[in-house]
NUNUSE-405232 format. One record per residue: residue number from 0; z, y, x of N, C-alpha, C, CB in turn. Coordinates in nm, 2 decimals. Glycine has a CB too. Example, Ala and Ser with C-alpha at 12.3 -4.5 7.8 and 13.67 -1.06 7.14 Angstrom:
residues 2
+-----+--------+--------+--------+--------+--------+--------+--------+--------+--------+--------+--------+--------+
|   k |   n.pz |   n.py |   n.px |  ca.pz |  ca.py |  ca.px |   c.pz |   c.py |   c.px |  cb.pz |  cb.py |  cb.px |
+-----+--------+--------+--------+--------+--------+--------+--------+--------+--------+--------+--------+--------+
|   0 |   0.78 |  -0.57 |   1.32 |   0.78 |  -0.45 |   1.23 |   0.78 |  -0.33 |   1.32 |   0.90 |  -0.45 |   1.13 |
|   1 |   0.71 |  -0.22 |   1.28 |   0.71 |  -0.11 |   1.37 |   0.79 |   0.00 |   1.29 |   0.57 |  -0.06 |   1.41 |
+-----+--------+--------+--------+--------+--------+--------+--------+--------+--------+--------+--------+--------+
END
This chain:
residues 129
+-----+--------+--------+--------+--------+--------+--------+--------+--------+--------+--------+--------+--------+
|   k |   n.pz |   n.py |   n.px |  ca.pz |  ca.py |  ca.px |   c.pz |   c.py |   c.px |  cb.pz |  cb.py |  cb.px |
+-----+--------+--------+--------+--------+--------+--------+--------+--------+--------+--------+--------+--------+
|   0 |  -0.19 |   0.09 |  -0.46 |  -0.05 |   0.13 |  -0.45 |  -0.02 |   0.25 |  -0.54 |  -0.01 |   0.16 |  -0.31 |
|   1 |   0.07 |   0.23 |  -0.64 |   0.09 |   0.34 |  -0.73 |   0.16 |   0.45 |  -0.66 |   0.18 |   0.29 |  -0.85 |
|   2 |   0.14 |   0.57 |  -0.71 |   0.20 |   0.69 |  -0.65 |   0.13 |   0.76 |  -0.55 |   0.33 |   0.65 |  -0.60 |
|   3 |   0.02 |   0.71 |  -0.50 |  -0.06 |   0.78 |  -0.40 |  -0.13 |   0.91 |  -0.46 |  -0.16 |   0.69 |  -0.33 |
|   4 |  -0.15 |   0.90 |  -0.59 |  -0.22 |   1.01 |  -0.65 |  -0.14 |   1.14 |  -0.66 |  -0.26 |   0.97 |  -0.79 |
|   5 |  -0.01 |   1.12 |  -0.64 |   0.08 |   1.24 |  -0.65 |   0.18 |   1.25 |  -0.54 |   0.15 |   1.24 |  -0.79 |
|   6 |   0.14 |   1.20 |  -0.42 |   0.24 |   1.19 |  -0.31 |   0.30 |   1.32 |  -0.27 |   0.17 |   1.13 |  -0.19 |
|   7 |   0.21 |   1.43 |  -0.26 |   0.26 |   1.56 |  -0.22 |   0.35 |   1.62 |  -0.33 |   0.15 |   1.66 |  -0.19 |
|   8 |   0.30 |   1.60 |  -0.46 |   0.38 |   1.65 |  -0.57 |   0.52 |   1.58 |  -0.57 |   0.31 |   1.61 |  -0.70 |
|   9 |   0.53 |   1.45 |  -0.55 |   0.66 |   1.39 |  -0.55 |   0.75 |   1.43 |  -0.44 |   0.64 |   1.23 |  -0.55 |
|  10 |   0.69 |   1.45 |  -0.32 |   0.76 |   1.50 |  -0.20 |   0.83 |   1.64 |  -0.23 |   0.67 |   1.51 |  -0.08 |
|  11 |   0.75 |   1.73 |  -0.29 |   0.80 |   1.86 |  -0.32 |   0.91 |   1.85 |  -0.43 |   0.69 |   1.96 |  -0.36 |
|  12 |   0.88 |   1.77 |  -0.53 |   0.98 |   1.75 |  -0.64 |   1.11 |   1.69 |  -0.59 |   0.92 |   1.66 |  -0.75 |
|  13 |   1.11 |   1.62 |  -0.49 |   1.24 |   1.56 |  -0.43 |   1.33 |   1.67 |  -0.38 |   1.21 |   1.46 |  -0.32 |
|  14 |   1.27 |   1.79 |  -0.34 |   1.35 |   1.89 |  -0.28 |   1.36 |   2.02 |  -0.36 |   1.28 |   1.93 |  -0.15 |
|  15 |   1.27 |   2.04 |  -0.45 |   1.26 |   2.17 |  -0.52 |   1.28 |   2.16 |  -0.67 |   1.13 |   2.24 |  -0.49 |
|  16 |   1.36 |   2.25 |  -0.73 |   1.38 |   2.25 |  -0.87 |   1.52 |   2.24 |  -0.91 |   1.30 |   2.14 |  -0.93 |
|  17 |   1.54 |   2.24 |  -1.04 |   1.68 |   2.23 |  -1.09 |   1.75 |   2.10 |  -1.05 |   1.67 |   2.24 |  -1.25 |
|  18 |   1.87 |   2.12 |  -1.00 |   1.95 |   2.01 |  -0.95 |   1.90 |   1.95 |  -0.81 |   1.94 |   1.90 |  -1.05 |
|  19 |   1.81 |   2.02 |  -0.75 |   1.77 |   1.98 |  -0.62 |   1.82 |   2.07 |  -0.51 |   1.61 |   1.98 |  -0.61 |
|  20 |   1.80 |   2.04 |  -0.39 |   1.85 |   2.11 |  -0.27 |   1.80 |   2.25 |  -0.27 |   1.81 |   2.04 |  -0.14 |
|  21 |   1.67 |   2.28 |  -0.31 |   1.61 |   2.41 |  -0.31 |   1.57 |   2.46 |  -0.45 |   1.49 |   2.41 |  -0.22 |
|  22 |   1.60 |   2.58 |  -0.48 |   1.54 |   2.65 |  -0.60 |   1.40 |   2.68 |  -0.57 |   1.63 |   2.77 |  -0.64 |
|  23 |   1.32 |   2.71 |  -0.67 |   1.18 |   2.76 |  -0.65 |   1.19 |   2.89 |  -0.56 |   1.11 |   2.79 |  -0.78 |
|  24 |   1.28 |   2.97 |  -0.59 |   1.28 |   3.10 |  -0.52 |   1.31 |   3.08 |  -0.37 |   1.39 |   3.19 |  -0.58 |
|  25 |   1.41 |   2.99 |  -0.34 |   1.44 |   2.96 |  -0.20 |   1.32 |   2.89 |  -0.13 |   1.56 |   2.87 |  -0.19 |
|  26 |   1.25 |   2.80 |  -0.20 |   1.14 |   2.73 |  -0.14 |   1.03 |   2.84 |  -0.11 |   1.08 |   2.63 |  -0.24 |
|  27 |   1.00 |   2.93 |  -0.20 |   0.90 |   3.03 |  -0.18 |   0.93 |   3.12 |  -0.06 |   0.88 |   3.11 |  -0.31 |
|  28 |   1.06 |   3.16 |  -0.05 |   1.10 |   3.24 |   0.06 |   1.08 |   3.17 |   0.20 |   1.24 |   3.29 |   0.04 |
|  29 |   1.11 |   3.04 |   0.20 |   1.10 |   2.97 |   0.32 |   0.96 |   2.91 |   0.35 |   1.19 |   2.85 |   0.32 |
|  30 |   0.87 |   2.91 |   0.25 |   0.74 |   2.85 |   0.27 |   0.64 |   2.94 |   0.33 |   0.69 |   2.80 |   0.13 |
|  31 |   0.66 |   2.96 |   0.46 |   0.58 |   3.05 |   0.54 |   0.52 |   2.97 |   0.66 |   0.66 |   3.17 |   0.59 |
|  32 |   0.39 |   2.97 |   0.67 |   0.32 |   2.90 |   0.78 |   0.37 |   2.96 |   0.91 |   0.17 |   2.90 |   0.77 |
|  33 |   0.43 |   2.89 |   1.00 |   0.48 |   2.95 |   1.13 |   0.36 |   2.99 |   1.22 |   0.57 |   2.86 |   1.20 |
|  34 |   0.24 |   2.93 |   1.20 |   0.13 |   2.97 |   1.29 |   0.06 |   3.10 |   1.24 |   0.03 |   2.85 |   1.29 |
|  35 |   0.04 |   3.11 |   1.11 |  -0.04 |   3.23 |   1.06 |   0.04 |   3.33 |   0.99 |  -0.15 |   3.18 |   0.97 |
|  36 |   0.16 |   3.29 |   0.95 |   0.24 |   3.39 |   0.86 |   0.21 |   3.38 |   0.72 |   0.23 |   3.53 |   0.91 |
|  37 |   0.12 |   3.29 |   0.68 |   0.07 |   3.28 |   0.54 |   0.19 |   3.22 |   0.45 |  -0.05 |   3.18 |   0.53 |
|  38 |   0.21 |   3.29 |   0.34 |   0.31 |   3.25 |   0.24 |   0.25 |   3.18 |   0.12 |   0.40 |   3.37 |   0.20 |
|  39 |   0.31 |   3.08 |   0.07 |   0.26 |   3.03 |  -0.06 |   0.32 |   3.11 |  -0.17 |   0.29 |   2.87 |  -0.08 |
|  40 |   0.24 |   3.12 |  -0.28 |   0.28 |   3.20 |  -0.39 |   0.37 |   3.12 |  -0.48 |   0.16 |   3.26 |  -0.46 |
|  41 |   0.43 |   3.19 |  -0.57 |   0.51 |   3.12 |  -0.68 |   0.42 |   3.02 |  -0.76 |   0.59 |   3.22 |  -0.77 |
|  42 |   0.30 |   3.07 |  -0.79 |   0.22 |   2.99 |  -0.87 |   0.17 |   2.86 |  -0.80 |   0.09 |   3.07 |  -0.92 |
|  43 |   0.15 |   2.88 |  -0.67 |   0.11 |   2.76 |  -0.58 |   0.22 |   2.66 |  -0.58 |   0.07 |   2.81 |  -0.44 |
|  44 |   0.34 |   2.71 |  -0.56 |   0.46 |   2.62 |  -0.56 |   0.47 |   2.55 |  -0.69 |   0.59 |   2.70 |  -0.53 |
|  45 |   0.46 |   2.62 |  -0.80 |   0.47 |   2.56 |  -0.93 |   0.36 |   2.46 |  -0.96 |   0.47 |   2.67 |  -1.04 |
|  46 |   0.24 |   2.49 |  -0.91 |   0.13 |   2.40 |  -0.93 |   0.15 |   2.27 |  -0.85 |  -0.01 |   2.47 |  -0.89 |
|  47 |   0.20 |   2.28 |  -0.73 |   0.22 |   2.16 |  -0.66 |   0.33 |   2.07 |  -0.73 |   0.27 |   2.19 |  -0.51 |
|  48 |   0.43 |   2.13 |  -0.77 |   0.54 |   2.06 |  -0.84 |   0.49 |   2.00 |  -0.97 |   0.66 |   2.15 |  -0.87 |
|  49 |   0.40 |   2.06 |  -1.04 |   0.35 |   2.01 |  -1.17 |   0.23 |   1.91 |  -1.15 |   0.30 |   2.13 |  -1.25 |
|  50 |   0.19 |   1.90 |  -1.03 |   0.08 |   1.80 |  -1.00 |  -0.06 |   1.86 |  -1.02 |   0.10 |   1.68 |  -1.08 |
|  51 |  -0.07 |   1.99 |  -1.04 |  -0.20 |   2.05 |  -1.06 |  -0.27 |   2.06 |  -0.92 |  -0.18 |   2.19 |  -1.12 |
|  52 |  -0.40 |   2.05 |  -0.93 |  -0.48 |   2.06 |  -0.80 |  -0.47 |   2.21 |  -0.75 |  -0.63 |   2.03 |  -0.83 |
|  53 |  -0.46 |   2.22 |  -0.62 |  -0.46 |   2.35 |  -0.55 |  -0.57 |   2.34 |  -0.44 |  -0.32 |   2.39 |  -0.50 |
|  54 |  -0.61 |   2.46 |  -0.39 |  -0.69 |   2.46 |  -0.28 |  -0.60 |   2.44 |  -0.16 |  -0.77 |   2.60 |  -0.27 |
|  55 |  -0.62 |   2.32 |  -0.10 |  -0.53 |   2.28 |   0.01 |  -0.59 |   2.33 |   0.14 |  -0.51 |   2.13 |   0.01 |
|  56 |  -0.51 |   2.40 |   0.22 |  -0.55 |   2.44 |   0.36 |  -0.45 |   2.40 |   0.46 |  -0.58 |   2.59 |   0.36 |
|  57 |  -0.48 |   2.40 |   0.58 |  -0.38 |   2.37 |   0.69 |  -0.26 |   2.47 |   0.68 |  -0.44 |   2.38 |   0.83 |
|  58 |  -0.29 |   2.60 |   0.65 |  -0.18 |   2.70 |   0.63 |  -0.09 |   2.66 |   0.52 |  -0.24 |   2.84 |   0.61 |
|  59 |  -0.14 |   2.62 |   0.41 |  -0.05 |   2.58 |   0.30 |   0.03 |   2.45 |   0.33 |  -0.14 |   2.55 |   0.17 |
|  60 |  -0.03 |   2.36 |   0.40 |   0.04 |   2.24 |   0.44 |   0.16 |   2.27 |   0.53 |  -0.05 |   2.13 |   0.51 |
|  61 |   0.13 |   2.36 |   0.63 |   0.24 |   2.40 |   0.72 |   0.34 |   2.48 |   0.65 |   0.18 |   2.48 |   0.84 |
|  62 |   0.30 |   2.57 |   0.56 |   0.40 |   2.65 |   0.48 |   0.49 |   2.56 |   0.40 |   0.32 |   2.75 |   0.39 |
|  63 |   0.43 |   2.46 |   0.33 |   0.51 |   2.36 |   0.25 |   0.61 |   2.29 |   0.34 |   0.42 |   2.26 |   0.18 |
|  64 |   0.57 |   2.25 |   0.46 |   0.66 |   2.18 |   0.55 |   0.78 |   2.27 |   0.59 |   0.59 |   2.13 |   0.68 |
|  65 |   0.74 |   2.40 |   0.62 |   0.85 |   2.49 |   0.65 |   0.94 |   2.52 |   0.53 |   0.78 |   2.63 |   0.70 |
|  66 |   0.88 |   2.53 |   0.42 |   0.96 |   2.56 |   0.30 |   1.06 |   2.44 |   0.26 |   0.87 |   2.58 |   0.18 |
|  67 |   1.01 |   2.32 |   0.28 |   1.09 |   2.20 |   0.25 |   1.19 |   2.17 |   0.37 |   1.00 |   2.08 |   0.22 |
|  68 |   1.16 |   2.22 |   0.49 |   1.23 |   2.19 |   0.61 |   1.22 |   2.04 |   0.64 |   1.38 |   2.23 |   0.59 |
|  69 |   1.10 |   1.99 |   0.63 |   1.07 |   1.85 |   0.66 |   0.96 |   1.85 |   0.77 |   1.03 |   1.77 |   0.54 |
|  70 |   0.94 |   1.74 |   0.84 |   0.84 |   1.73 |   0.94 |   0.70 |   1.76 |   0.89 |   0.84 |   1.60 |   1.01 |
|  71 |   0.62 |   1.83 |   0.96 |   0.48 |   1.86 |   0.92 |   0.41 |   1.73 |   0.90 |   0.41 |   1.95 |   1.03 |
|  72 |   0.43 |   1.63 |   0.98 |   0.35 |   1.51 |   0.96 |   0.38 |   1.44 |   0.83 |   0.39 |   1.41 |   1.07 |
|  73 |   0.50 |   1.46 |   0.77 |   0.54 |   1.40 |   0.64 |   0.46 |   1.47 |   0.53 |   0.69 |   1.41 |   0.62 |
|  74 |   0.45 |   1.60 |   0.54 |   0.38 |   1.68 |   0.44 |   0.23 |   1.65 |   0.45 |   0.41 |   1.83 |   0.45 |
|  75 |   0.18 |   1.65 |   0.58 |   0.03 |   1.63 |   0.60 |  -0.01 |   1.49 |   0.54 |   0.00 |   1.63 |   0.75 |
|  76 |   0.07 |   1.39 |   0.57 |   0.04 |   1.25 |   0.52 |   0.04 |   1.25 |   0.37 |   0.13 |   1.15 |   0.58 |
|  77 |   0.14 |   1.31 |   0.31 |   0.15 |   1.32 |   0.16 |   0.03 |   1.39 |   0.10 |   0.28 |   1.38 |   0.11 |
|  78 |  -0.01 |   1.50 |   0.16 |  -0.13 |   1.57 |   0.12 |  -0.26 |   1.49 |   0.13 |  -0.14 |   1.71 |   0.20 |
|  79 |  -0.27 |   1.42 |   0.24 |  -0.39 |   1.33 |   0.26 |  -0.39 |   1.22 |   0.15 |  -0.39 |   1.27 |   0.40 |
|  80 |  -0.27 |   1.16 |   0.13 |  -0.27 |   1.06 |   0.03 |  -0.31 |   1.11 |  -0.11 |  -0.12 |   1.00 |   0.02 |
|  81 |  -0.26 |   1.23 |  -0.15 |  -0.28 |   1.28 |  -0.28 |  -0.42 |   1.34 |  -0.29 |  -0.18 |   1.39 |  -0.31 |
|  82 |  -0.47 |   1.41 |  -0.20 |  -0.60 |   1.48 |  -0.21 |  -0.72 |   1.41 |  -0.16 |  -0.59 |   1.61 |  -0.14 |
|  83 |  -0.70 |   1.31 |  -0.07 |  -0.81 |   1.24 |  -0.01 |  -0.81 |   1.09 |  -0.05 |  -0.81 |   1.25 |   0.14 |
|  84 |  -0.69 |   1.04 |  -0.08 |  -0.68 |   0.91 |  -0.13 |  -0.68 |   0.80 |  -0.02 |  -0.79 |   0.87 |  -0.22 |
|  85 |  -0.64 |   0.85 |   0.10 |  -0.62 |   0.75 |   0.21 |  -0.49 |   0.78 |   0.28 |  -0.74 |   0.77 |   0.32 |
|  86 |  -0.45 |   0.68 |   0.36 |  -0.32 |   0.70 |   0.43 |  -0.35 |   0.67 |   0.58 |  -0.21 |   0.62 |   0.38 |
|  87 |  -0.26 |   0.71 |   0.66 |  -0.27 |   0.68 |   0.81 |  -0.16 |   0.58 |   0.84 |  -0.25 |   0.82 |   0.89 |
|  88 |  -0.20 |   0.48 |   0.92 |  -0.10 |   0.38 |   0.97 |  -0.12 |   0.36 |   1.11 |  -0.12 |   0.25 |   0.89 |
|  89 |  -0.02 |   0.31 |   1.18 |  -0.03 |   0.27 |   1.32 |  -0.03 |   0.11 |   1.31 |   0.10 |   0.32 |   1.40 |
|  90 |  -0.15 |   0.05 |   1.34 |  -0.16 |  -0.09 |   1.33 |  -0.08 |  -0.17 |   1.43 |  -0.31 |  -0.13 |   1.35 |
|  91 |  -0.03 |  -0.09 |   1.53 |   0.06 |  -0.16 |   1.64 |   0.21 |  -0.13 |   1.61 |   0.02 |  -0.11 |   1.77 |
|  92 |   0.24 |  -0.06 |   1.51 |   0.38 |  -0.03 |   1.48 |   0.45 |   0.03 |   1.60 |   0.45 |  -0.15 |   1.43 |
|  93 |   0.39 |   0.12 |   1.67 |   0.45 |   0.18 |   1.79 |   0.57 |   0.26 |   1.76 |   0.35 |   0.27 |   1.87 |
|  94 |   0.69 |   0.22 |   1.82 |   0.81 |   0.30 |   1.79 |   0.81 |   0.43 |   1.86 |   0.93 |   0.22 |   1.84 |
|  95 |   0.89 |   0.52 |   1.81 |   0.90 |   0.66 |   1.86 |   0.95 |   0.65 |   2.01 |   1.00 |   0.74 |   1.78 |
|  96 |   0.87 |   0.71 |   2.09 |   0.90 |   0.71 |   2.23 |   0.86 |   0.59 |   2.31 |   1.05 |   0.74 |   2.25 |
|  97 |   0.80 |   0.49 |   2.24 |   0.77 |   0.37 |   2.31 |   0.64 |   0.38 |   2.40 |   0.74 |   0.26 |   2.21 |
|  98 |   0.56 |   0.47 |   2.37 |   0.43 |   0.48 |   2.44 |   0.38 |   0.63 |   2.43 |   0.33 |   0.38 |   2.39 |
|  99 |   0.30 |   0.67 |   2.52 |   0.24 |   0.80 |   2.52 |   0.12 |   0.80 |   2.42 |   0.20 |   0.84 |   2.65 |
| 100 |   0.06 |   0.68 |   2.40 |  -0.06 |   0.68 |   2.32 |  -0.02 |   0.61 |   2.18 |  -0.17 |   0.60 |   2.39 |
| 101 |  -0.05 |   0.67 |   2.07 |  -0.03 |   0.61 |   1.94 |  -0.16 |   0.62 |   1.87 |   0.08 |   0.69 |   1.86 |
| 102 |  -0.21 |   0.51 |   1.81 |  -0.33 |   0.50 |   1.74 |  -0.30 |   0.51 |   1.59 |  -0.41 |   0.37 |   1.77 |
| 103 |  -0.37 |   0.59 |   1.52 |  -0.36 |   0.60 |   1.38 |  -0.49 |   0.56 |   1.32 |  -0.32 |   0.75 |   1.33 |
| 104 |  -0.49 |   0.48 |   1.21 |  -0.61 |   0.44 |   1.14 |  -0.60 |   0.49 |   1.00 |  -0.62 |   0.28 |   1.14 |
| 105 |  -0.71 |   0.56 |   0.96 |  -0.72 |   0.60 |   0.82 |  -0.78 |   0.49 |   0.74 |  -0.81 |   0.73 |   0.81 |
| 106 |  -0.71 |   0.46 |   0.62 |  -0.76 |   0.35 |   0.54 |  -0.72 |   0.38 |   0.39 |  -0.70 |   0.22 |   0.59 |
| 107 |  -0.78 |   0.30 |   0.31 |  -0.75 |   0.31 |   0.16 |  -0.60 |   0.28 |   0.14 |  -0.84 |   0.22 |   0.08 |
| 108 |  -0.55 |   0.35 |   0.05 |  -0.40 |   0.34 |   0.02 |  -0.37 |   0.19 |  -0.01 |  -0.36 |   0.43 |  -0.09 |
| 109 |  -0.46 |   0.12 |  -0.08 |  -0.42 |  -0.02 |  -0.12 |  -0.47 |  -0.12 |  -0.02 |  -0.48 |  -0.04 |  -0.26 |
| 110 |  -0.49 |  -0.09 |   0.10 |  -0.54 |  -0.18 |   0.20 |  -0.43 |  -0.29 |   0.22 |  -0.57 |  -0.11 |   0.34 |
| 111 |  -0.47 |  -0.41 |   0.24 |  -0.38 |  -0.52 |   0.25 |  -0.33 |  -0.54 |   0.40 |  -0.44 |  -0.66 |   0.21 |
| 112 |  -0.22 |  -0.61 |   0.42 |  -0.17 |  -0.63 |   0.55 |  -0.28 |  -0.71 |   0.63 |  -0.04 |  -0.71 |   0.55 |
| 113 |  -0.35 |  -0.80 |   0.57 |  -0.45 |  -0.88 |   0.64 |  -0.57 |  -0.78 |   0.69 |  -0.51 |  -0.98 |   0.54 |
| 114 |  -0.61 |  -0.69 |   0.61 |  -0.71 |  -0.59 |   0.65 |  -0.66 |  -0.51 |   0.77 |  -0.75 |  -0.50 |   0.53 |
| 115 |  -0.54 |  -0.47 |   0.76 |  -0.49 |  -0.39 |   0.87 |  -0.47 |  -0.47 |   1.00 |  -0.35 |  -0.32 |   0.83 |
| 116 |  -0.43 |  -0.60 |   0.98 |  -0.42 |  -0.69 |   1.10 |  -0.56 |  -0.71 |   1.16 |  -0.36 |  -0.83 |   1.05 |
| 117 |  -0.66 |  -0.71 |   1.08 |  -0.80 |  -0.72 |   1.14 |  -0.83 |  -0.60 |   1.22 |  -0.90 |  -0.74 |   1.02 |
| 118 |  -0.79 |  -0.48 |   1.18 |  -0.81 |  -0.36 |   1.25 |  -0.74 |  -0.37 |   1.38 |  -0.77 |  -0.24 |   1.17 |
| 119 |  -0.61 |  -0.41 |   1.38 |  -0.53 |  -0.42 |   1.50 |  -0.60 |  -0.52 |   1.60 |  -0.39 |  -0.47 |   1.47 |
| 120 |  -0.65 |  -0.63 |   1.55 |  -0.71 |  -0.73 |   1.64 |  -0.84 |  -0.67 |   1.70 |  -0.74 |  -0.86 |   1.56 |
| 121 |  -0.92 |  -0.60 |   1.62 |  -1.04 |  -0.54 |   1.66 |  -1.01 |  -0.44 |   1.78 |  -1.11 |  -0.47 |   1.55 |
| 122 |  -0.91 |  -0.36 |   1.76 |  -0.87 |  -0.26 |   1.86 |  -0.83 |  -0.33 |   1.99 |  -0.76 |  -0.16 |   1.81 |
| 123 |  -0.77 |  -0.44 |   1.97 |  -0.72 |  -0.52 |   2.09 |  -0.83 |  -0.60 |   2.15 |  -0.61 |  -0.61 |   2.05 |
| 124 |  -0.95 |  -0.60 |   2.09 |  -1.06 |  -0.68 |   2.14 |  -1.05 |  -0.83 |   2.11 |  -1.08 |  -0.66 |   2.28 |
| 125 |  -0.97 |  -0.87 |   2.01 |  -0.95 |  -1.01 |   1.98 |  -1.00 |  -1.05 |   1.84 |  -0.80 |  -1.04 |   1.99 |
| 126 |  -1.10 |  -0.98 |   1.79 |  -1.15 |  -1.01 |   1.66 |  -1.26 |  -1.11 |   1.65 |  -1.19 |  -0.88 |   1.59 |
| 127 |  -1.30 |  -1.16 |   1.77 |  -1.40 |  -1.26 |   1.77 |  -1.54 |  -1.21 |   1.76 |  -1.38 |  -1.36 |   1.66 |
| 128 |  -1.56 |  -1.08 |   1.76 |  -1.70 |  -1.03 |   1.75 |  -1.75 |  -0.99 |   1.88 |  -1.71 |  -0.92 |   1.65 |
+-----+--------+--------+--------+--------+--------+--------+--------+--------+--------+--------+--------+--------+
END
């Protein structure tokens, strides 16, 4: 699937920069991890937008989510796609509020629907093994 290599970069670019909802300055001021108080620097913000590799930590991921004012899960999944090369999916397509238990499966970004269906059947105990 094209675009997984720069998922976090593209997410930040959608919100930050000239003609976007946030200026770099506003993003930097808001990008503070609510758990630790860690702030991302201007150079870190610029490196993310330019697609340069950064040392990714949970504090940075939470700070980016706060700076963009988007759900942490969205930033976390984009970071995982870009830096690890996998994505998380719910093989049961559980809707929000439908169940207390939600299963997430980590898989290659280019996994087929058939491969994910096999995972779902395995988890249900219907895979024939």
